[in-house]
C-alpha positions as CSV (number, residue, x, y, z in Angstrom):
1,X,6.5,-128.8,-181.8
2,X,6.0,-130.2,-178.3
3,X,2.4,-130.7,-177.2
4,X,1.1,-131.2,-173.7
5,X,-2.3,-131.7,-172.1
6,X,-3.9,-128.9,-170.3
7,X,-3.8,-130.8,-167.0
8,X,0.0,-131.3,-167.4
9,X,0.4,-127.6,-168.3
10,X,-1.3,-126.6,-165.1
11,X,1.0,-128.6,-163.0
12,X,4.2,-128.0,-165.0
13,X,3.7,-124.3,-166.1
14,X,6.9,-123.0,-164.6
15,X,9.1,-125.7,-166.2
16,X,7.2,-125.2,-169.5
17,X,7.9,-121.5,-169.5
18,X,11.6,-122.2,-168.8
19,X,11.6,-124.6,-171.7
20,X,10.1,-122.1,-174.1
21,X,12.6,-119.5,-173.0
22,X,15.5,-121.8,-173.5
23,X,14.5,-123.3,-176.8
24,X,12.5,-120.5,-178.4
25,X,10.1,-123.2,-179.6
26,X,6.4,-122.8,-178.8
27,X,4.5,-125.5,-176.9
28,X,1.0,-126.5,-177.9
29,X,-1.5,-126.9,-175.0
30,X,-4.3,-129.4,-175.8
31,X,-7.6,-129.8,-174.1
32,X,-9.6,-133.0,-174.9
33,X,-7.1,-133.7,-177.7
34,X,-7.6,-130.4,-179.5
35,X,-5.3,-127.3,-179.5
36,X,-6.4,-124.9,-176.8
37,X,-3.5,-122.5,-176.6
38,X,0.2,-122.0,-177.5
39,X,2.9,-121.0,-175.1
40,X,5.4,-118.8,-176.9
41,X,8.3,-116.6,-175.8
42,X,7.7,-112.9,-175.3
43,X,9.7,-111.7,-178.3
44,X,7.8,-114.1,-180.6
45,X,4.5,-112.8,-179.3
46,X,5.6,-109.2,-179.8
47,X,6.6,-109.9,-183.4
48,X,3.3,-111.6,-184.1
49,X,1.5,-108.6,-182.7
50,X,3.5,-106.2,-184.8
51,X,2.7,-108.2,-187.9
52,X,-1.0,-108.3,-187.0
53,X,-0.9,-104.5,-186.5
54,X,0.8,-104.0,-189.8
55,X,-1.8,-106.1,-191.6
56,X,-4.7,-104.2,-190.0
57,X,-3.1,-100.9,-190.8
58,X,-2.7,-101.9,-194.5
59,X,-6.3,-103.1,-194.6
60,X,-7.5,-99.8,-193.2
61,X,-5.3,-97.9,-195.7
62,X,-6.9,-99.9,-198.6
63,X,-10.4,-99.3,-197.2
64,X,-9.8,-95.6,-197.0
65,X,-8.7,-95.5,-200.6
66,X,-12.1,-96.9,-201.7
67,X,-15.1,-95.0,-202.8
68,X,-16.3,-92.1,-200.6
69,X,-19.9,-91.6,-199.6
70,X,-21.6,-88.5,-198.1
71,X,-22.8,-89.6,-194.7
72,X,-25.9,-87.4,-194.8
73,X,-27.0,-88.9,-198.1
74,X,-26.4,-92.5,-196.9
75,X,-28.4,-91.9,-193.7
76,X,-31.2,-90.2,-195.7
77,X,-31.4,-93.2,-198.1
78,X,-31.6,-95.5,-195.1
79,X,-34.3,-93.4,-193.6
80,X,-32.1,-92.6,-190.6
81,X,-31.7,-88.9,-191.2
82,X,-34.5,-86.4,-190.9
């Protein structure tokens, strides 16, 4: 994976975007020698978001399958319900 300094990315952003579009490969942008961001093509970003959404949905589904508690009882035990 190509890696560029943030200062270079600022001055070469247009050509870096063209490069990512053409190659499909992400570019790592580093600040003070550490990864600060990644430049990726739109379709890759969309796929990553879909995966993230699927993982969150599955986690919520598992959480909803867990034990159920009566809200009024929980609030009363916490001293938050009159």
